[in-house]
C-alpha positions as CSV (number, residue, x, y, z in Angstrom):
1,M,0.0,0.0,0.0
2,S,1.4,3.4,-1.0
3,T,1.6,5.8,1.9
4,G,3.3,9.1,2.7
5,T,2.6,12.7,1.7
6,G,3.2,12.6,-2.0
7,P,0.5,13.1,-4.7
8,L,-2.5,10.7,-4.7
9,P,-1.9,7.8,-7.0
10,E,-3.6,7.5,-10.4
11,F,-6.6,5.5,-9.1
12,L,-9.5,7.5,-7.8
13,S,-8.9,7.8,-4.1
14,V,-9.3,9.8,-0.8
15,R,-6.8,10.3,2.0
16,A,-7.4,8.2,5.1
17,I,-7.8,11.4,7.1
18,I,-11.3,11.7,5.6
19,L,-12.2,8.4,7.2
20,E,-10.9,9.2,10.7
21,P,-14.3,10.4,12.1
22,I,-15.7,7.0,11.0
23,F,-12.8,5.1,12.6
24,A,-13.4,7.0,15.9
25,L,-16.9,5.5,16.2
26,F,-15.4,2.0,16.4
27,D,-13.0,2.6,19.3
28,D,-14.9,-0.1,21.3
29,D,-15.4,-2.3,18.3
30,M,-12.1,-2.6,16.4
31,G,-13.1,-6.1,15.3
32,G,-16.2,-4.7,13.6
33,L,-14.1,-1.9,12.0
34,R,-11.5,-4.4,10.6
35,N,-14.3,-6.5,9.2
36,L,-15.7,-3.5,7.4
37,L,-12.3,-2.6,6.1
38,Q,-11.7,-6.1,4.8
39,R,-15.2,-6.2,3.2
40,H,-14.3,-3.2,1.1
41,G,-10.7,-4.3,0.4
42,I,-9.1,-1.5,2.5
43,D,-5.7,-2.2,4.0
44,S,-5.9,-1.9,7.8
45,R,-2.7,0.2,7.8
46,V,-4.9,3.2,7.0
47,L,-5.6,3.2,10.7
48,Q,-2.0,4.3,11.4
49,D,-1.3,6.5,8.3
50,R,-3.7,9.4,7.9
51,Y,-2.4,10.3,4.4
52,A,-2.6,6.8,3.0
53,P,-4.8,6.6,-0.2
54,V,-8.1,4.7,-0.1
55,P,-9.9,3.8,-3.3
56,L,-12.9,6.2,-3.7
57,P,-15.5,3.4,-4.3
58,A,-14.3,1.6,-1.2
59,Y,-14.6,4.8,0.8
60,L,-18.1,5.4,-0.4
61,G,-19.2,1.8,0.3
62,L,-17.5,1.8,3.8
63,F,-19.4,5.0,4.7
64,E,-22.7,3.6,3.8
65,D,-22.0,0.3,5.5
66,A,-20.9,2.0,8.6
67,A,-24.2,3.9,8.8
68,A,-26.1,0.6,8.5
69,H,-23.8,-1.2,11.0
70,L,-24.3,1.6,13.6
71,G,-28.0,2.0,12.8
72,D,-27.5,5.7,12.1
73,P,-28.9,6.8,8.7
74,D,-27.9,10.3,9.5
75,L,-24.2,9.3,10.2
76,G,-22.7,11.6,7.5
77,L,-24.7,14.6,8.7
78,R,-23.8,13.9,12.3
79,L,-20.1,13.5,11.6
80,G,-20.1,16.6,9.4
81,A,-21.5,18.6,12.3
82,Q,-18.5,17.6,14.4
83,V,-15.9,18.8,11.8
84,R,-13.3,21.3,12.8
85,P,-10.9,23.1,10.5
86,G,-8.2,20.6,11.3
87,S,-10.5,17.7,10.3
88,F,-9.7,18.6,6.7
89,G,-6.0,18.6,7.5
90,P,-3.8,21.5,6.3
91,M,-6.5,22.3,3.7
92,G,-9.0,23.1,6.4
93,L,-6.5,25.0,8.5
94,R,-5.5,27.1,5.5
95,A,-9.2,28.0,4.8
96,A,-9.7,29.0,8.4
97,Q,-6.7,31.4,8.2
98,C,-8.2,33.4,5.4
99,A,-9.6,36.9,5.9
100,T,-13.1,36.2,4.5
101,I,-15.4,33.2,4.1
102,R,-15.1,33.7,0.3
103,R,-11.3,33.4,0.4
104,G,-11.6,30.4,2.6
105,L,-13.9,28.6,0.2
106,D,-11.6,29.6,-2.7
107,S,-8.8,27.9,-0.8
108,L,-10.9,24.7,-0.3
109,V,-11.6,24.6,-4.1
110,R,-8.0,25.2,-5.0
111,F,-6.7,22.4,-2.8
112,S,-9.5,19.8,-2.7
113,A,-7.6,17.5,-5.0
114,A,-4.9,17.1,-2.3
115,L,-7.4,15.0,-0.2
116,Q,-9.4,13.2,-2.8
117,S,-9.6,12.6,-6.5
118,G,-12.6,11.6,-8.6
119,T,-14.5,14.6,-7.2
120,L,-14.9,18.3,-8.1
121,V,-15.6,21.3,-6.0
122,S,-16.5,24.6,-7.6
123,L,-17.4,28.1,-6.4
124,E,-19.3,30.5,-8.6
125,E,-21.3,33.7,-8.3
126,A,-25.0,33.8,-9.2
127,E,-26.9,37.1,-8.9
128,G,-24.9,38.2,-5.8
129,D,-24.9,34.8,-4.1
130,L,-22.2,32.2,-4.1
131,C,-22.8,28.6,-5.2
132,L,-20.4,26.0,-3.9
133,R,-21.0,22.7,-5.7
134,Y,-19.6,19.2,-4.8
135,M,-19.8,16.3,-7.2
136,I,-18.4,12.8,-7.5
137,T,-17.3,12.7,-11.1
138,A,-16.2,9.1,-11.1
139,P,-18.7,6.4,-12.1
140,Q,-20.4,5.5,-8.7
141,V,-20.4,1.9,-7.7
142,A,-21.9,2.7,-4.4
143,P,-24.5,5.1,-3.0
144,A,-23.1,8.4,-1.8
145,R,-25.7,9.9,0.5
146,Q,-23.4,9.7,3.6
147,D,-20.4,11.3,1.8
148,S,-22.5,14.1,0.3
149,E,-24.2,15.0,3.6
150,F,-20.9,14.7,5.5
151,T,-19.1,17.0,3.0
152,L,-21.6,19.8,2.9
153,A,-22.2,19.6,6.6
154,G,-18.5,19.6,7.2
155,I,-18.0,22.7,5.1
156,C,-20.7,24.4,7.0
157,S,-19.0,23.4,10.3
158,L,-15.7,24.7,9.0
159,I,-17.2,28.1,8.3
160,R,-19.0,28.2,11.6
161,K,-16.0,27.2,13.7
162,G,-13.5,29.1,11.6
163,F,-15.4,32.3,11.1
164,D,-18.8,32.7,12.7
165,L,-20.8,30.2,14.9
166,R,-24.1,31.9,13.9
167,W,-23.5,31.5,10.1
168,R,-26.0,29.7,8.0
169,P,-26.4,29.0,4.3
170,L,-29.2,30.5,2.3
171,E,-30.1,27.1,0.8
172,V,-28.7,23.5,0.6
173,H,-29.2,21.1,-2.3
174,F,-28.6,17.4,-2.4
175,S,-28.6,15.1,-5.5
176,H,-29.9,12.1,-3.5
177,P,-33.6,11.7,-2.6
178,A,-35.0,13.0,0.7
179,P,-34.4,10.8,3.6
180,A,-37.1,9.8,6.1
181,A,-35.8,12.3,8.7
182,Q,-35.7,15.3,6.3
183,G,-36.5,17.7,9.2
184,E,-33.4,16.7,11.0
185,V,-31.3,17.7,8.0
186,E,-33.0,21.1,7.8
187,R,-32.7,21.7,11.6
188,W,-28.9,21.2,11.5
189,F,-28.3,23.4,8.4
190,D,-30.8,26.0,9.7
191,A,-31.8,26.6,6.1
192,P,-34.1,25.2,3.4
193,V,-32.8,21.8,2.1
194,L,-33.9,20.5,-1.3
195,F,-33.3,16.9,-2.4
196,S,-33.1,15.2,-5.8
197,R,-31.5,18.3,-7.2
198,P,-29.0,18.4,-10.1
199,A,-26.0,18.7,-7.8
200,N,-24.9,18.9,-4.2
201,M,-24.7,22.6,-3.4
202,L,-24.5,25.3,-0.8
203,V,-25.9,28.7,-1.6
204,L,-24.3,31.5,0.4
205,D,-24.9,35.2,0.8
206,G,-22.2,36.8,-1.4
207,R,-21.9,40.0,0.6
208,E,-21.6,38.2,3.9
209,A,-19.0,35.8,2.4
210,A,-16.9,38.8,1.3
211,R,-16.9,40.6,4.7
212,Q,-13.5,40.7,6.3
213,R,-13.3,38.7,9.6
214,R,-9.5,38.9,10.4
215,E,-6.1,39.9,9.2
216,E,-4.4,37.2,7.2
217,D,-0.9,36.0,8.2
218,P,1.0,35.7,4.9
219,D,3.8,33.7,6.5
220,M,1.4,31.1,7.9
221,L,-0.4,30.8,4.6
222,E,2.9,30.3,2.7
223,L,4.0,27.6,5.2
224,I,0.7,25.7,4.8
225,D,0.9,26.2,1.0
226,R,4.3,24.5,0.8
227,H,2.9,21.5,2.7
228,L,-0.2,21.3,0.5
229,A,1.9,21.5,-2.6
230,G,3.5,18.3,-1.6
231,L,0.2,16.6,-1.1
232,L,-1.3,18.0,-4.3
233,G,1.7,17.4,-6.5
234,E,0.5,17.1,-10.0
235,A,-2.9,15.7,-9.1
236,H,-4.3,16.4,-12.6
237,R,-1.1,15.6,-14.6
238,D,-2.5,12.5,-16.2
239,L,-6.0,13.8,-17.0
240,S,-6.6,14.1,-20.8
241,V,-8.6,17.0,-22.2
242,H,-11.7,14.8,-22.7
243,E,-11.5,13.5,-19.1
244,Q,-11.3,17.1,-17.8
245,V,-14.3,18.1,-20.0
246,R,-16.3,15.1,-18.8
247,A,-15.6,16.0,-15.2
248,L,-16.7,19.6,-15.7
249,I,-19.9,18.4,-17.5
250,A,-20.7,16.2,-14.4
251,L,-20.2,19.1,-12.1
252,N,-22.3,21.6,-14.1
253,L,-25.0,19.3,-15.5
254,G,-28.4,20.7,-14.8
255,A,-27.0,23.8,-13.2
256,R,-26.4,25.8,-16.4
257,P,-26.3,25.2,-20.2
258,I,-23.3,23.1,-21.4
259,D,-21.7,24.3,-24.6
260,L,-18.2,24.8,-26.1
261,D,-17.9,28.5,-25.0
262,M,-18.7,27.6,-21.4
263,M,-16.3,24.7,-21.4
264,A,-13.5,26.7,-23.0
265,G,-13.9,29.4,-20.5
266,L,-13.6,27.0,-17.6
267,L,-10.5,25.4,-19.1
268,R,-9.1,28.9,-20.0
269,T,-8.7,28.1,-23.7
270,S,-10.4,29.1,-26.9
271,R,-13.4,27.4,-28.4
272,R,-11.5,26.3,-31.5
273,S,-8.5,25.0,-29.5
274,L,-10.8,22.9,-27.3
275,Q,-12.5,21.4,-30.4
276,R,-9.2,20.5,-31.9
277,Q,-7.9,18.9,-28.6
278,L,-11.1,16.9,-28.2
279,A,-11.0,15.8,-31.9
280,A,-7.3,14.7,-31.4
281,E,-8.5,12.4,-28.6
282,G,-11.4,11.1,-30.7
283,A,-14.1,12.9,-28.6
284,T,-16.7,15.6,-29.0
285,L,-18.5,17.7,-26.5
286,S,-21.9,16.4,-27.6
287,G,-20.7,12.8,-27.2
288,L,-19.3,13.4,-23.8
289,L,-22.5,15.3,-22.7
290,Q,-24.6,12.4,-23.9
291,A,-22.4,9.8,-22.0
292,V,-22.7,11.8,-18.8
293,R,-26.4,12.3,-19.2
294,Q,-27.0,8.7,-19.8
295,E,-24.9,7.5,-16.9
296,R,-26.7,10.0,-14.6
297,A,-30.1,9.0,-15.9
298,E,-29.5,5.4,-15.1
299,Q,-28.5,6.3,-11.6
300,L,-31.6,8.4,-11.0
301,L,-34.1,6.1,-12.7
302,G,-32.8,3.2,-10.7
303,D,-33.4,5.0,-7.4
304,G,-37.2,4.3,-7.4
305,R,-38.2,7.7,-5.8
306,T,-37.1,10.2,-8.4
307,R,-39.7,11.7,-10.7
308,V,-39.2,11.7,-14.4
309,E,-39.5,15.6,-14.5
310,T,-36.8,15.8,-11.8
311,V,-34.5,13.5,-13.9
312,A,-35.1,15.8,-16.9
313,E,-34.1,18.9,-14.9
314,A,-31.1,17.2,-13.4
315,L,-29.9,16.4,-16.9
316,G,-30.4,19.9,-18.3
317,Y,-33.5,19.2,-20.4
318,A,-36.4,21.6,-20.8
319,D,-39.0,19.1,-19.8
320,G,-39.8,15.4,-19.3
321,T,-40.8,14.9,-22.9
322,A,-37.4,16.1,-24.3
323,F,-35.7,13.7,-21.8
324,W,-38.1,10.8,-22.8
325,R,-37.2,11.2,-26.5
326,A,-33.5,11.4,-25.7
327,Y,-33.5,8.3,-23.5
328,R,-35.5,6.4,-26.2
329,R,-32.9,7.4,-28.8
330,W,-30.0,6.2,-26.6
331,T,-31.4,2.9,-25.4
332,G,-34.4,2.0,-27.5
333,R,-36.4,1.9,-24.3
334,S,-38.6,4.3,-22.4
335,P,-37.5,5.6,-19.0
336,S,-40.2,3.6,-17.3
337,Q,-38.5,0.4,-18.5
338,A,-35.2,1.4,-17.0
339,G,-36.3,1.6,-13.4
340,P,-39.2,2.6,-11.2
341,A,-39.0,6.3,-11.7
342,M,-42.2,8.1,-10.5
343,P,-44.3,10.1,-12.9
344,E,-44.7,13.8,-12.0
345,D,-48.4,13.5,-11.0
346,S,-48.0,10.4,-8.7
């Protein structure tokens, strides 16, 4: 097992530090924890090396299994509520050193790849508000409710404990369906929470996020940056252009229109250059968009509680009819034959 503080390996993975809150729950049941690790093919040495890489699918599966083992369906939310800046390692400590919440979140976005790959975090302005999105871009072989609720709750905890204990988001979005205890989620965030949305997202007041809270210590930030540089390494060095585009599609799908101009802007290149690079790799934007849409559709349709109109919105279609036609064209089947998705008027 590769350990140490170098860049994450090529396989999609997270640092063991992300799992430490889960490990702590098994202090009195180490046998149960080792059984869970073994079930998901995770080397038990991660218990000693907080920077050891853990395959992303194994982490997602372990989190869901731990919630079931402990009889706590809100495990991710509860652990996220306990997060401190140091829980995210040097990345969290750096964010909490920033002068404003906005700069702290910019820091999280910049260094998120130091702790896990196969995911994307973005921060964008929208009519004076800020939208922080979190998305698993890798094909999911396990449910991700626990990770999604842990991540967004953890970011909220970092803001509260690092900047203002009274802080609350304007709105919270989750891509998974509403759990049975939806009210518990809303009570913790102290904000409206929407489920079965296109992406996991926190909506923040832009003016509040820009308000200066402290003076930054440039020497401290530089020291942390040097450490993070070693963890980050060249995290994206092996990503081809079409892999980068596919990841950005997954992050933005359903949130805004996907086109060449938007993609080129995100990648800081020209429209024509992006077209040439994709063509050189045997890919097109339309083909990648269809692949991501189809993969996401299968996930949502297989859930059993997601309405067809909600699936259409999550995939960026104008309505359910447009999605129905597209799905029929892809597969030769109707959406109702793919899974038990609910009609809008059920």
